[in-house]
N, CA, C and O atoms as a DFTB+ gen file, in Angstrom:
344 C
 N C O
     1  1     -41.045     -10.785      77.069
     2  2     -40.036     -10.154      75.901
     3  2     -40.245     -10.374      74.511
     4  3     -40.308     -11.510      74.043
     5  1     -40.361      -9.281      73.790
     6  2     -40.832      -9.457      72.341
     7  2     -39.543      -9.716      71.540
     8  3     -38.627      -8.905      71.678
     9  1     -39.404     -10.631      70.824
    10  2     -38.277     -11.454      69.943
    11  2     -39.010     -11.523      68.505
    12  3     -39.691     -12.518      68.258
    13  1     -38.906     -10.660      67.706
    14  2     -39.675     -10.865      66.380
    15  2     -38.908     -11.914      65.574
    16  3     -37.680     -11.972      65.514
    17  1     -39.669     -12.646      65.027
    18  2     -39.053     -13.835      64.127
    19  2     -39.330     -13.497      62.583
    20  3     -38.583     -13.873      61.680
    21  1     -40.360     -12.832      62.413
    22  2     -40.925     -12.419      60.980
    23  2     -41.494     -11.077      60.835
    24  3     -41.926     -10.383      61.756
    25  1     -41.452     -10.777      59.586
    26  2     -42.030      -9.328      59.224
    27  2     -43.270      -9.549      58.429
    28  3     -43.257     -10.131      57.344
    29  1     -44.288      -9.096      58.967
    30  2     -45.717      -9.117      58.196
    31  2     -45.724      -7.859      57.267
    32  3     -45.644      -6.721      57.730
    33  1     -45.818      -8.108      56.017
    34  2     -45.543      -7.314      54.879
    35  2     -46.765      -6.995      54.028
    36  3     -47.121      -7.902      53.276
    37  1     -47.464      -5.878      54.013
    38  2     -48.489      -5.551      53.163
    39  2     -47.915      -4.562      52.137
    40  3     -46.716      -4.316      52.005
    41  1     -48.934      -4.021      51.420
    42  2     -48.475      -3.218      50.277
    43  2     -47.725      -2.018      50.725
    44  3     -46.768      -1.551      50.107
    45  1     -48.258      -1.492      51.948
    46  2     -47.704      -0.083      52.341
    47  2     -47.065      -0.297      53.882
    48  3     -46.736       0.739      54.459
    49  1     -46.927      -1.177      54.369
    50  2     -46.381      -1.367      55.712
    51  2     -45.610      -2.758      55.915
    52  3     -45.887      -3.736      55.220
    53  1     -44.558      -2.786      56.981
    54  2     -43.732      -3.919      57.335
    55  2     -43.839      -3.783      58.888
    56  3     -43.339      -2.845      59.509
    57  1     -44.494      -4.743      59.418
    58  2     -44.583      -4.832      61.028
    59  2     -43.961      -6.030      61.402
    60  3     -44.339      -7.113      60.955
    61  1     -42.815      -5.884      62.379
    62  2     -42.322      -7.174      62.962
    63  2     -43.134      -7.921      63.858
    64  3     -43.714      -7.348      64.780
    65  1     -43.232      -9.150      63.674
    66  2     -44.097     -10.014      64.631
    67  2     -43.218     -11.266      64.993
    68  3     -42.189     -11.641      64.430
    69  1     -43.901     -11.852      66.123
    70  2     -43.322     -13.039      66.726
    71  2     -44.612     -14.030      66.440
    72  3     -45.782     -13.680      66.594
    73  1     -44.141     -15.444      65.957
    74  2     -44.952     -16.435      65.791
    75  2     -45.149     -17.099      67.198
    76  3     -44.181     -17.343      67.919
    77  1     -46.586     -17.414      67.603
    78  2     -46.882     -18.139      68.673
    79  2     -47.985     -19.191      68.188
    80  3     -48.898     -18.933      67.403
    81  1     -47.718     -20.504      68.837
    82  2     -48.748     -21.528      68.583
    83  2     -50.101     -21.159      68.747
    84  3     -50.449     -20.471      69.707
    85  1     -50.922     -21.576      67.855
    86  2     -52.417     -21.215      68.165
    87  2     -53.085     -22.639      67.708
    88  3     -52.474     -23.447      67.009
    89  1     -54.338     -22.830      68.163
    90  2     -55.008     -24.124      67.973
    91  2     -55.345     -24.413      66.301
    92  3     -55.678     -25.526      65.895
    93  1     -55.204     -23.273      65.460
    94  2     -55.503     -23.408      64.021
    95  2     -54.154     -23.041      63.287
    96  3     -54.171     -22.897      62.064
    97  1     -52.958     -22.883      64.021
    98  2     -51.809     -22.525      63.258
    99  2     -50.985     -21.793      64.001
   100  3     -50.530     -22.393      64.975
   101  1     -50.568     -20.438      63.824
   102  2     -49.766     -19.700      64.393
   103  2     -50.327     -18.276      64.833
   104  3     -50.808     -17.659      63.882
   105  1     -50.371     -17.699      65.895
   106  2     -50.579     -16.343      65.865
   107  2     -49.408     -15.450      65.600
   108  3     -48.275     -15.803      65.927
   109  1     -49.668     -14.209      64.968
   110  2     -48.603     -13.277      64.689
   111  2     -48.718     -11.948      65.508
   112  3     -49.374     -10.938      65.254
   113  1     -47.893     -12.235      66.566
   114  2     -48.041     -11.203      67.700
   115  2     -47.051      -9.938      67.532
   116  3     -45.828     -10.037      67.439
   117  1     -47.669      -8.925      67.513
   118  2     -46.758      -7.594      67.386
   119  2     -46.340      -7.077      68.799
   120  3     -46.902      -7.385      69.850
   121  1     -45.351      -6.309      68.675
   122  2     -44.980      -5.790      69.877
   123  2     -45.886      -5.117      70.804
   124  3     -45.768      -5.176      72.028
   125  1     -46.817      -4.457      70.160
   126  2     -47.889      -3.752      70.940
   127  2     -48.845      -4.686      71.552
   128  3     -49.336      -4.335      72.625
   129  1     -49.183      -5.787      71.061
   130  2     -50.153      -6.768      71.656
   131  2     -49.609      -7.514      72.808
   132  3     -50.429      -8.078      73.532
   133  1     -48.517      -7.594      73.054
   134  2     -47.756      -8.447      74.178
   135  2     -48.226      -7.735      75.328
   136  3     -48.838      -8.506      76.068
   137  1     -48.180      -6.616      75.746
   138  2     -48.581      -6.163      77.006
   139  2     -50.009      -6.194      77.378
   140  3     -50.413      -6.261      78.538
   141  1     -50.831      -6.136      76.203
   142  2     -52.375      -6.193      76.371
   143  2     -53.051      -7.359      76.806
   144  3     -54.207      -7.360      77.230
   145  1     -52.270      -8.421      76.689
   146  2     -52.842      -9.895      77.384
   147  2     -53.960     -10.361      76.638
   148  3     -54.773     -11.008      77.299
   149  1     -54.268     -10.164      75.161
   150  2     -55.461     -10.426      74.725
   151  2     -55.042     -11.271      73.403
   152  3     -53.900     -11.223      72.947
   153  1     -56.004     -11.989      72.877
   154  2     -55.839     -12.859      71.653
   155  2     -55.464     -11.947      70.522
   156  3     -56.126     -10.946      70.249
   157  1     -54.272     -12.354      69.802
   158  2     -53.804     -11.471      68.826
   159  2     -54.678     -11.362      67.752
   160  3     -55.457     -12.297      67.568
   161  1     -54.705     -10.218      66.864
   162  2     -55.502     -10.143      65.750
   163  2     -55.093     -10.780      64.401
   164  3     -55.919     -10.876      63.493
   165  1     -53.965     -11.166      64.283
   166  2     -53.625     -11.819      63.027
   167  2     -53.026     -13.331      63.282
   168  3     -52.305     -13.659      64.224
   169  1     -53.428     -14.049      62.370
   170  2     -53.165     -15.565      62.581
   171  2     -52.747     -16.041      61.200
   172  3     -53.142     -15.460      60.189
   173  1     -51.965     -17.074      61.161
   174  2     -51.435     -17.700      59.822
   175  2     -52.079     -19.262      60.013
   176  3     -51.887     -19.940      61.022
   177  1     -52.717     -19.606      59.078
   178  2     -53.202     -20.957      59.053
   179  2     -52.596     -21.953      57.729
   180  3     -52.688     -21.669      56.535
   181  1     -52.080     -22.956      58.212
   182  2     -51.506     -23.987      57.135
   183  2     -52.591     -24.042      55.987
   184  3     -53.785     -24.277      56.178
   185  1     -51.928     -23.762      54.628
   186  2     -52.662     -24.063      53.571
   187  2     -53.846     -23.124      53.279
   188  3     -54.450     -23.171      52.208
   189  1     -54.188     -22.184      54.371
   190  2     -55.340     -21.179      54.058
   191  2     -54.804     -19.848      53.855
   192  3     -55.254     -19.123      52.968
   193  1     -53.718     -19.429      54.753
   194  2     -53.119     -18.193      54.634
   195  2     -53.120     -17.220      55.827
   196  3     -53.020     -17.671      56.968
   197  1     -53.229     -15.925      55.603
   198  2     -53.281     -15.041      56.863
   199  2     -54.751     -14.451      57.124
   200  3     -55.497     -13.907      56.310
   201  1     -54.956     -14.708      58.469
   202  2     -56.234     -14.065      58.677
   203  2     -56.438     -13.018      59.794
   204  3     -55.768     -13.197      60.811
   205  1     -57.136     -12.118      59.761
   206  2     -57.371     -10.835      60.682
   207  2     -58.652     -11.115      61.514
   208  3     -59.718     -10.998      60.908
   209  1     -58.684     -11.449      62.746
   210  2     -60.009     -11.786      63.385
   211  2     -61.030     -12.602      62.582
   212  3     -62.222     -12.321      62.463
   213  1     -60.288     -13.820      61.961
   214  2     -61.163     -14.697      61.129
   215  2     -61.490     -14.518      59.790
   216  3     -62.151     -15.304      59.112
   217  1     -60.947     -13.326      59.381
   218  2     -61.264     -12.882      58.012
   219  2     -59.979     -13.037      57.153
   220  3     -58.922     -12.538      57.539
   221  1     -60.066     -13.715      56.011
   222  2     -58.908     -13.956      55.185
   223  2     -58.496     -12.554      54.636
   224  3     -59.294     -11.676      54.308
   225  1     -57.014     -12.462      54.578
   226  2     -56.339     -11.281      54.236
   227  2     -55.651     -11.451      52.757
   228  3     -55.050     -12.490      52.480
   229  1     -55.761     -10.477      51.918
   230  2     -55.170     -10.635      50.444
   231  2     -54.197      -9.617      50.433
   232  3     -54.513      -8.490      50.814
   233  1     -52.863      -9.908      49.981
   234  2     -51.825      -9.114      49.786
   235  2     -50.875      -8.843      50.995
   236  3     -50.066      -7.919      51.078
   237  1     -51.128      -9.836      51.935
   238  2     -50.077      -9.835      52.976
   239  2     -49.265     -11.191      52.836
   240  3     -49.674     -12.276      52.424
   241  1     -47.952     -10.821      53.311
   242  2     -47.051     -12.161      53.429
   243  2     -46.031     -12.137      54.652
   244  3     -45.651     -11.104      55.205
   245  1     -45.755     -13.062      54.893
   246  2     -44.621     -13.309      55.876
   247  2     -43.045     -13.313      55.285
   248  3     -42.728     -13.991      54.308
   249  1     -42.139     -12.487      55.997
   250  2     -40.817     -12.787      55.662
   251  2     -40.058     -13.091      56.826
   252  3     -40.250     -12.397      57.824
   253  1     -39.179     -14.068      56.863
   254  2     -38.472     -14.568      58.000
   255  2     -37.440     -13.278      58.437
   256  3     -37.210     -12.446      57.559
   257  1     -36.972     -13.146      59.443
   258  2     -35.854     -12.487      59.909
   259  2     -34.762     -13.289      60.599
   260  3     -34.976     -14.274      61.306
   261  1     -33.477     -12.731      60.301
   262  2     -32.539     -13.213      61.216
   263  2     -32.629     -13.266      62.648
   264  3     -32.705     -12.207      63.272
   265  1     -32.630     -14.437      63.280
   266  2     -32.818     -14.608      64.782
   267  2     -31.771     -14.075      65.572
   268  3     -30.692     -14.622      65.342
   269  1     -31.743     -13.235      66.381
   270  2     -30.682     -12.759      67.363
   271  2     -30.569     -13.720      68.546
   272  3     -31.553     -14.038      69.215
   273  1     -29.498     -14.110      68.749
   274  2     -29.134     -15.091      69.840
   275  2     -29.625     -14.712      71.148
   276  3     -30.086     -15.518      71.956
   277  1     -29.503     -13.336      71.358
   278  2     -29.986     -12.972      72.740
   279  2     -31.519     -13.097      73.191
   280  3     -31.901     -13.183      74.358
   281  1     -32.394     -13.090      71.945
   282  2     -33.711     -13.413      72.166
   283  2     -34.138     -14.844      72.921
   284  3     -35.085     -15.031      73.685
   285  1     -33.320     -15.612      72.545
   286  2     -33.624     -17.097      72.814
   287  2     -32.429     -17.589      73.846
   288  3     -32.531     -18.750      74.242
   289  1     -31.454     -16.913      74.255
   290  2     -30.487     -17.501      75.075
   291  2     -30.828     -17.828      76.453
   292  3     -30.102     -18.578      77.106
   293  1     -31.937     -17.288      76.956
   294  2     -32.390     -17.565      78.450
   295  2     -32.965     -19.112      78.145
   296  3     -32.589     -19.993      78.919
   297  1     -33.709     -19.411      77.232
   298  2     -34.647     -20.458      77.224
   299  2     -33.839     -21.739      76.424
   300  3     -34.121     -22.922      76.614
   301  1     -32.906     -21.316      75.605
   302  2     -32.082     -22.435      74.619
   303  2     -30.674     -22.816      75.296
   304  3     -29.984     -21.975      75.872
   305  1     -30.343     -24.074      75.178
   306  2     -29.151     -24.392      75.712
   307  2     -27.935     -23.654      74.725
   308  3     -28.106     -23.436      73.525
   309  1     -26.870     -23.369      75.366
   310  2     -25.791     -22.722      74.656
   311  2     -25.104     -23.750      73.739
   312  3     -25.290     -24.930      74.036
   313  1     -24.314     -23.466      72.634
   314  2     -23.673     -24.440      71.938
   315  2     -22.585     -25.241      72.809
   316  3     -22.402     -26.451      72.679
   317  1     -21.916     -24.463      73.672
   318  2     -20.915     -25.100      74.311
   319  2     -21.495     -26.333      75.445
   320  3     -20.779     -27.171      75.994
   321  1     -22.908     -26.184      75.602
   322  2     -23.397     -27.348      76.610
   323  2     -24.059     -28.413      75.858
   324  3     -24.534     -29.356      76.492
   325  1     -24.150     -28.380      74.590
   326  2     -24.694     -29.527      73.679
   327  2     -23.570     -30.616      73.515
   328  3     -22.370     -30.347      73.463
   329  1     -24.016     -31.662      73.455
   330  2     -22.958     -32.977      73.478
   331  2     -22.106     -32.773      72.264
   332  3     -22.495     -32.146      71.278
   333  1     -20.985     -33.302      72.371
   334  2     -19.879     -33.250      71.363
   335  2     -19.932     -34.437      70.467
   336  3     -19.977     -35.477      71.125
   337  1     -19.941     -34.602      69.296
   338  2     -19.475     -35.812      68.641
   339  2     -18.156     -36.101      68.494
   340  3     -17.259     -35.299      68.236
   341  1     -18.050     -37.492      68.698
   342  2     -16.495     -37.805      68.585
   343  2     -15.921     -37.741      67.272
   344  3     -14.722     -37.972      67.110
């Protein structure tokens, strides 16, 4: 299930992406890449920036999205199941 967490923004396009851990940082997975079962084209590396197939990109940035509870409700505990503090 695709649950976008960020928007990949270039000068002319805004693409919803989901961050997934990678050996060098995080993959930026688009909705079209999920069913293809291949390594995502975009990756963000700490202190180095955004890459596409190993090539650094200039003029791209990530913007966080408000997370919908329904995206993570199956794998995350509900608020009512968390321990209550006295």
